[in-house]
C-alpha positions in Angstrom: 29.9 -13.3 22.9 26.3 -14.0 21.6 24.6 -10.6 21.9 21.3 -11.8 20.6 21.1 -14.2 23.6 21.8 -11.4 26.0 19.0 -9.3 24.4 16.7 -12.3 24.9 17.9 -12.6 28.5 17.1 -8.9 29.2 13.6 -9.3 27.9 13.0 -12.4 30.0 14.4 -11.0 33.2 12.6 -7.7 32.7 9.3 -9.7 33.0 10.3 -11.1 36.4 12.2 -8.0 37.5 10.0 -7.1 40.5 9.7 -10.7 41.6 13.5 -11.6 41.6 15.1 -12.3 44.9 18.4 -13.9 44.0 20.7 -14.2 40.9 19.7 -16.7 38.2 22.4 -19.3 37.5 23.2 -19.0 33.9 26.5 -20.3 32.4 27.4 -17.3 30.2 30.3 -14.8 30.4 30.2 -11.8 32.7 27.8 -9.1 31.4 26.7 -5.9 33.2 23.0 -5.2 32.9 20.7 -3.0 35.2 17.1 -2.0 35.1 15.4 1.1 36.6 11.6 1.3 37.1 11.7 5.2 36.8 13.7 5.3 33.6 10.7 6.1 31.4 9.8 9.0 33.7 13.2 10.6 33.3 14.1 9.4 36.8 11.4 11.7 38.3 9.6 10.4 41.4 7.9 11.7 44.5 8.5 11.2 48.2 7.0 8.0 49.4 6.6 6.4 45.9 8.1 2.9 45.4 11.2 2.8 43.2 12.9 -0.4 42.0 16.4 -0.9 40.7 17.5 -4.3 39.4 20.9 -5.8 38.8 20.4 -8.6 36.3 24.0 -8.9 35.4 25.6 -12.3 34.9 29.0 -13.5 36.3 28.6 -11.3 39.4 31.0 -12.0 42.3 29.7 -9.2 44.6 27.4 -6.2 44.5 26.4 -3.4 46.9 23.8 -0.7 46.7 24.5 2.4 48.8 22.2 5.4 49.7 23.0 8.4 51.8 21.7 8.0 55.4 18.3 9.5 55.9 17.5 9.8 52.2 15.4 6.7 51.7 13.6 3.7 53.2 14.8 0.4 51.8 11.8 -1.9 51.8 12.1 -5.2 53.7 15.7 -4.4 54.8 17.4 -4.1 58.1 19.0 -0.8 57.3 18.4 2.0 54.9 21.8 2.7 53.5 23.2 -0.5 52.1 21.9 -3.7 50.4 23.4 -6.6 48.4 20.1 -7.9 47.0 19.7 -8.2 43.2 16.6 -6.0 43.3 16.5 -2.9 45.4 13.0 -1.7 46.4 12.9 1.6 48.2 11.0 4.9 48.8 12.7 8.3 49.0 12.1 10.3 52.2 13.8 13.6 51.0 13.1 15.9 48.0 15.7 17.2 45.6 18.4 15.5 43.6 19.2 12.1 45.2 21.7 9.4 44.2 21.8 5.6 44.5 25.1 3.9 43.9 25.7 0.4 42.7 29.2 -1.1 43.1 29.8 -4.4 41.3 32.7 -6.9 41.1 32.6 -9.5 38.3 34.3 -12.9 38.1 36.0 -11.9 34.9 36.1 -8.8 32.6 32.6 -7.9 31.7 30.6 -6.8 28.7 28.4 -3.7 29.4 24.9 -3.0 28.2 22.8 -4.7 25.5 24.3 -3.4 22.3 28.1 -3.5 23.2 29.8 -6.5 21.6 33.2 -5.4 22.9 34.4 -6.5 26.3 35.1 -3.6 28.7 38.3 -5.1 30.0 37.1 -4.3 33.5 35.9 -6.4 36.5 34.9 -3.6 38.9 32.2 -1.0 38.2 30.4 1.9 40.0 27.1 3.1 38.6 25.2 6.1 40.0 21.4 6.4 39.5 20.4 10.1 39.9 16.7 10.9 40.7 14.7 14.1 40.9 12.5 13.7 43.9 9.4 15.9 44.2 7.2 16.5 47.2 3.9 14.8 47.3 1.2 17.2 46.0 -0.5 18.8 48.9 -3.0 21.7 49.2 -3.3 23.7 52.4 -4.2 27.0 53.9 -7.3 27.4 51.8 -9.2 30.7 51.8 -12.4 31.4 49.8 -13.3 35.0 49.1 -16.4 36.4 47.4 -15.2 39.1 45.0 -16.8 42.5 44.2 -17.1 43.9 40.7 -13.5 45.3 41.0 -12.0 42.0 42.0 -11.6 42.9 45.6 -12.6 40.7 48.6 -16.2 41.3 49.6 -16.4 38.6 52.3 -14.7 35.4 53.3 -16.5 32.1 53.4 -16.7 29.7 56.3 -14.8 26.5 55.3 -16.8 23.7 56.8 -18.9 20.9 55.5 -22.6 21.9 55.3 -21.7 25.6 55.9 -24.0 26.6 53.0 -22.4 30.1 52.7 -24.9 32.3 50.9 -23.4 33.8 47.7 -25.4 35.9 45.3 -25.9 34.5 41.8 -23.4 35.9 39.3 -20.7 36.4 41.9 -17.2 35.0 41.7 -15.5 33.2 44.5 -11.7 33.1 44.6 -10.2 30.0 46.1 -6.6 30.7 47.2 -4.3 28.1 48.8 -0.7 26.9 49.2 0.3 24.0 46.9 3.5 21.9 46.8 4.6 19.1 44.6 4.7 21.0 41.2 1.2 20.1 40.0 0.5 20.5 36.2 -3.2 21.1 36.5 -5.7 22.4 39.1 -9.4 21.8 38.7 -12.4 23.0 40.7 -15.2 20.4 40.8 -18.7 20.3 42.1 -20.6 17.4 43.7 -21.2 15.6 40.4 -17.5 15.5 39.7 -17.7 17.8 36.7 -15.5 20.8 36.4 -17.4 23.9 37.6 -18.4 26.1 34.7 -16.5 29.4 34.8 -13.6 28.1 36.8 -10.3 29.7 35.8 -6.8 29.3 37.2 -5.4 32.8 37.8 -2.1 32.0 39.4 0.1 29.0 40.0 3.5 30.3 41.1 5.8 30.2 44.1 3.8 27.4 45.8 0.7 29.6 45.7 -2.4 29.0 43.6 -5.7 30.7 43.0 -8.7 29.6 41.0 -11.7 31.8 40.3 -15.2 30.2 40.0 -18.2 32.2 38.8 -21.6 30.8 40.1 -24.7 31.6 37.9 -27.2 28.9 38.9 -29.3 29.0 42.1 -28.5 25.7 43.9 -26.2 24.2 46.5 -22.6 23.4 45.6 -20.0 21.0 46.9 -16.4 22.1 46.1 -13.4 20.0 45.4 -10.1 21.5 44.4 -7.8 18.8 42.9 -4.2 19.3 41.8 -2.5 16.7 39.7 0.5 15.8 37.5 1.4 13.0 35.1 5.1 12.8 35.7 5.5 11.4 38.2 1.8 10.6 38.8 0.5 12.3 41.8 -2.5 14.3 43.1 -3.8 16.1 46.1 -7.2 17.6 47.0 -9.2 19.8 49.4 -13.0 19.2 49.5 -16.1 20.4 51.3 -19.7 19.3 50.9 -22.6 21.8 50.8 -20.1 24.7 51.1 -22.1 27.2 49.1 -25.7 28.0 48.4 -26.4 30.4 45.5 -29.2 32.8 46.2 -31.0 35.5 44.2 -29.3 38.8 43.6 -30.4 42.4 43.2 -27.3 43.3 41.3 -27.5 43.9 37.5 -27.3 40.9 35.2 -24.6 41.1 32.6 -24.1 39.7 29.1 -21.0 37.5 29.3 -20.6 36.5 25.7 -22.3 36.4 22.3 -21.5 33.4 20.2 -22.4 31.8 16.8 -23.5 28.2 17.6 -25.0 25.8 15.1 -26.4 28.5 12.8 -28.0 30.4 15.7 -26.7 33.1 18.1 -26.3 32.2 21.7 -26.2 34.8 24.5 -24.6 33.8 27.8 -25.7 35.8 30.9 -24.1 36.1 34.3 -27.0 34.2 35.9 -30.2 32.3 35.1 -32.9 34.0 33.0 -36.7 33.6 33.4 -38.0 31.9 30.2 -41.5 33.3 30.6 -40.3 36.9 30.6 -38.7 37.1 27.2 -40.2 39.2 24.4 -38.7 38.4 21.0 -39.6 41.9 19.7 -37.1 43.5 22.2 -34.2 42.0 20.3 -32.7 43.0 16.9 -29.9 41.8 14.7 -27.7 43.1 11.9 -26.0 40.6 9.7 -23.2 41.0 7.1 -21.0 38.5 5.3 -17.2 38.6 5.5 -17.1 41.1 2.6 -19.2 43.5 4.7 -22.3 43.1 2.5 -25.5 43.4 4.5 -27.8 40.3 4.6 -31.5 41.0 5.4 -32.2 39.3 8.7 -34.8 39.3 11.5 -35.2 37.3 14.7 -37.9 34.6 14.6 -37.6 33.3 18.2 -35.7 34.0 21.4 -35.6 31.0 23.9 -34.0 30.3 27.2 -32.2 26.9 27.0 -34.0 24.3 29.1 -30.8 22.6 30.3 -29.0 25.9 31.2 -31.0 29.0 31.9 -27.9 31.2 31.6 -27.9 30.6 27.9 -30.4 32.2 25.4 -30.7 31.2 21.8 -31.7 33.6 19.0 -33.1 31.9 15.8 -33.4 33.9 12.6 -36.3 33.9 10.1 -35.2 31.6 7.3 -31.5 32.5 7.7 -28.4 30.7 9.0 -25.7 32.5 10.8 -22.3 31.3 9.6 -19.1 31.5 11.5 -17.4 34.0 9.2 -20.5 36.4 9.2 -20.4 39.7 11.0 -23.5 39.5 13.3 -24.3 42.1 16.0 -27.2 41.9 18.5 -29.0 44.7 20.3 -31.6 44.6 23.1 -34.1 47.3 24.2 -35.0 47.1 27.9 -38.3 45.4 28.4 -39.7 42.5 30.4 -36.7 40.1 30.1 -35.5 39.3 33.6 -33.5 36.9 35.7 -35.2 34.2 37.7 -34.7 36.4 40.8 -36.5 39.3 39.1 -33.8 41.6 38.0 -34.5 43.2 34.6 -31.9 43.0 31.8 -30.6 46.5 30.8 -30.4 47.5 27.2 -27.3 46.7 25.1 -26.2 47.7 21.6 -24.3 46.0 18.8 -22.8 43.1 20.7 -20.7 41.2 18.0 -21.1 37.5 17.9 -18.0 35.4 17.6 -17.6 31.7 16.6 -18.6 29.4 19.4 -16.2 26.6 18.5 -13.4 25.2 20.6 -10.1 27.0 20.7 -7.5 24.6 19.4 -4.8 26.5 21.3 -6.2 25.3 24.6 -4.6 21.8 24.2 -1.2 23.2 23.2 1.6 25.0 25.1 0.6 28.3 23.4 0.0 31.0 26.0 -3.1 32.2 24.3 -4.6 34.1 27.3 -1.2 35.1 28.8 -2.0 33.2 32.0 -0.1 30.0 31.6 1.9 29.0 34.7 5.7 29.2 34.3 5.6 31.4 31.2 6.1 35.1 30.6 7.4 37.7 28.2 10.6 35.7 27.7 8.4 33.1 25.9 7.8 35.5 23.1 10.3 36.3 20.4 10.5 38.9 17.6 9.9 37.3 14.1 12.4 39.3 11.9 10.8 38.0 8.7 7.7 40.1 9.4 9.2 42.6 11.8 11.1 45.2 9.7 12.6 47.6 12.2 12.1 45.3 15.1 14.5 47.0 17.5 14.2 48.0 21.1 13.6 51.8 20.5 10.8 51.0 18.1 8.8 48.5 20.1 8.5 46.7 23.5 6.1 44.3 25.0 5.4 42.9 28.5 2.9 40.9 30.5 0.6 43.4 32.3 -2.1 43.3 35.0 -3.3 46.8 34.1 -6.0 45.3 31.8 -7.3 41.8 31.1 -10.2 40.4 29.1 -10.3 37.4 31.4 -8.0 36.3 34.2 -5.5 38.8 35.5 -3.0 39.3 32.7 -2.8 40.6 29.1 0.0 41.4 26.6 0.9 45.1 26.6 2.5 46.5 23.4 4.3 49.8 23.1 5.2 50.6 19.5 6.7 54.0 18.5 6.1 55.6 15.2 7.5 53.5 12.3 8.1 50.6 14.7 6.8 47.1 14.4 6.0 44.3 16.9 5.9 40.9 15.3 5.7 38.1 17.9 5.9 34.3 18.0 5.1 32.3 21.1 7.9 29.9 22.1 8.5 27.1 24.7 10.7 27.7 27.7 13.5 26.2 25.6 13.0 28.7 22.8 11.2 26.4 20.3 8.4 28.1 18.3 5.1 26.6 19.4 3.0 25.0 16.6 -0.7 23.9 16.8 -2.4 21.1 15.0 -4.7 21.8 12.0 -6.7 19.8 9.5 -5.5 20.1 5.9 -8.2 22.1 4.0 -10.3 23.0 7.0 -11.3 26.7 7.4 -10.3 28.4 10.7 -11.1 31.7 12.4 -8.1 33.4 13.9 -9.3 35.9 16.5 -8.0 38.1 19.3 -9.2 40.8 21.6 -7.6 44.3 21.9 -8.0 47.2 24.4 -7.2 50.7 23.4 -6.9 53.3 26.2 -9.2 56.4 25.9 -6.1 58.7 25.9 -4.8 57.3 22.6 -5.3 59.5 19.4 -4.9 57.9 16.0 -5.5 61.2 14.2 -6.5 60.5 10.6 -4.5 57.3 10.5 -5.2 53.6 11.4 -3.2 50.7 12.8 -3.7 47.2 11.5 -3.2 44.1 13.7 -2.3 41.2 11.3 -2.1 37.5 12.1 0.3 35.7 9.7 0.3 31.9 9.8 3.3 29.8 8.8 2.2 26.3 7.9 5.6 25.1 6.6 4.9 26.0 2.9 5.5 29.7 3.5 3.7 32.6 5.3 0.0 33.0 4.8 -1.5 36.4 5.0 -5.3 36.0 5.0 -5.4 39.2 2.9 -6.8 41.6 5.4 -6.1 42.5 9.1 -7.6 40.8 12.0 -8.4 44.2 13.5 -8.2 47.8 12.4 -7.7 50.4 15.1 -8.5 54.1 14.5 -10.3 56.9 16.3 -13.7 55.3 15.7 -12.5 52.2 17.6 -14.3 51.9 21.0 -11.9 53.0 23.7 -11.5 51.7 27.3 -13.2 48.5 26.3 -12.3 45.2 24.7 -13.0 44.8 21.0 -12.8 41.6 19.0 -11.2 41.0 15.5 -10.7 38.0 13.4 -9.7 36.6 10.0 -10.6 33.2 8.3 -8.1 31.0 6.5 -7.4 27.4 5.5 -4.1 25.6 5.4 -2.2 23.1 3.3 -0.6 21.4 6.3 -1.3 19.6 9.5 0.5 22.1 11.8 1.3 25.7 11.8 2.6 28.6 14.0 1.1 32.1 14.5 2.8 35.4 14.0 1.1 38.6 15.3 2.2 41.9 13.8 1.4 45.4 14.7 3.0 48.3 12.8 2.7 51.9 13.9 2.3 54.1 10.8 0.4 56.9 12.5 1.0 60.2 10.6 2.1 63.4 12.2 4.3 63.9 15.3 5.8 60.9 17.0 2.9 59.1 18.6 3.5 55.9 20.6 0.9 53.2 20.2 0.0 51.4 23.5 -2.5 48.6 23.3 -3.4 45.4 25.2 -4.0 42.0 23.6 -5.7 39.0 25.2 -7.5 35.7 24.5 -6.1 34.6 21.1 -8.3 31.9 19.5 -8.1 29.6 16.6 -11.3 27.7 15.8 -12.5 25.4 13.1 -15.5 27.2 11.5 -18.3 26.7 9.1 -18.0 29.5 6.5 -20.8 31.0 4.4 -21.0 29.1 1.1 
């Protein structure tokens, strides 16, 4: 048997697979060969999608495809359960695991497949093609609710085109709906087809989904909610034009974030600020390097960005702010106000963090403890760093009691002498790695929340972030965050370390050890929003 000829035949017939109507007449021995248009998708498809199966075998005497009644629609056929055509084109009508059976009789004993050079010794074969059939992605039963400051429903919106529901600037609208078809992503979009700034998926389980959108700019908004997946390709959407009009508010404006961006500090507010009302003298800054040495610094200019009035840039006098600096900003209440006339209240020592992109976003890492389909079972103890990593010493769970963003954080309970050392894993238990650039410096950061009831006494607790890049475990030399009685309570605090790696991928291990002196004192804290960002360190 000339197997090289059969390989050539497979390649040739694959090109004309979807156009074939009858068997080609080729004078070679019987050889069993089939093709499947969904094979590269792992035999995943959706209801209504076209699927093609081809029998390009040689030496066929008879064939029959069979499908259970009511399962599929065979295209261009008189019935939907049987066919003798060489190419079977059909669409599934039912979800779940579905089978298509091919029964073949050859004129003589047949070879099987492309690589097999040994004759099977058989003339009759039965092959079963098994498919996972998903529902088409559909969104339904939409509800849009304006939330108050506690996350409760303040009012429901009218869901009609041109409804122009009035929503105060700085408010969050929660879109809740039913969704089927196992989408991988859900995006909220405005009329210009760009994702709405501030949109965040908060739930995607049990065929229910919610997405929060915070509106800061005074304008009209279209809304389109689009759910999609890549395997199999599918999407569904709900859309309304001129659904919302954002109007001025009398509620306080809030400082959403303080970031280091391109050598400056950028403040992000909950709604648009009036450029003409700013007074540079009302702002102040303290600046230290990563070794906690003070760098003399003053603010030269404070300016509202022309393209986005929710962002305000602080430029220093002859000094650049680097990503590994410790920079804090304070404001004394003065004339600075929103475009709708609400004065900004004073704030003190707001720490600036690196404004770069979090590289964990494009990985499977559950950095914000909100990823659909994951939970505490996707975290394992790392015994290399864990020490007494046993149940009576530490426990951890996903909790909705506190959250920096979204609705969930990681709650740790560590008894005296105990350790929690955790690694994020996939649903199949494989440690998740993230891509890095060899030699690039990165900031590894996280947010922690300590309840007011906690007492550290004279002791402190260190949160360390070890990084394993394949060449061993890297400890950046100092903790990401030190918790003690001077740590602000009942609020979220940020900590970080900087490090560079000698690899192109790595995995992160978080470790918290409870060494509080004195009587047994359990440590209960919440962690959220882990970030790893490429940074520009101070020379």
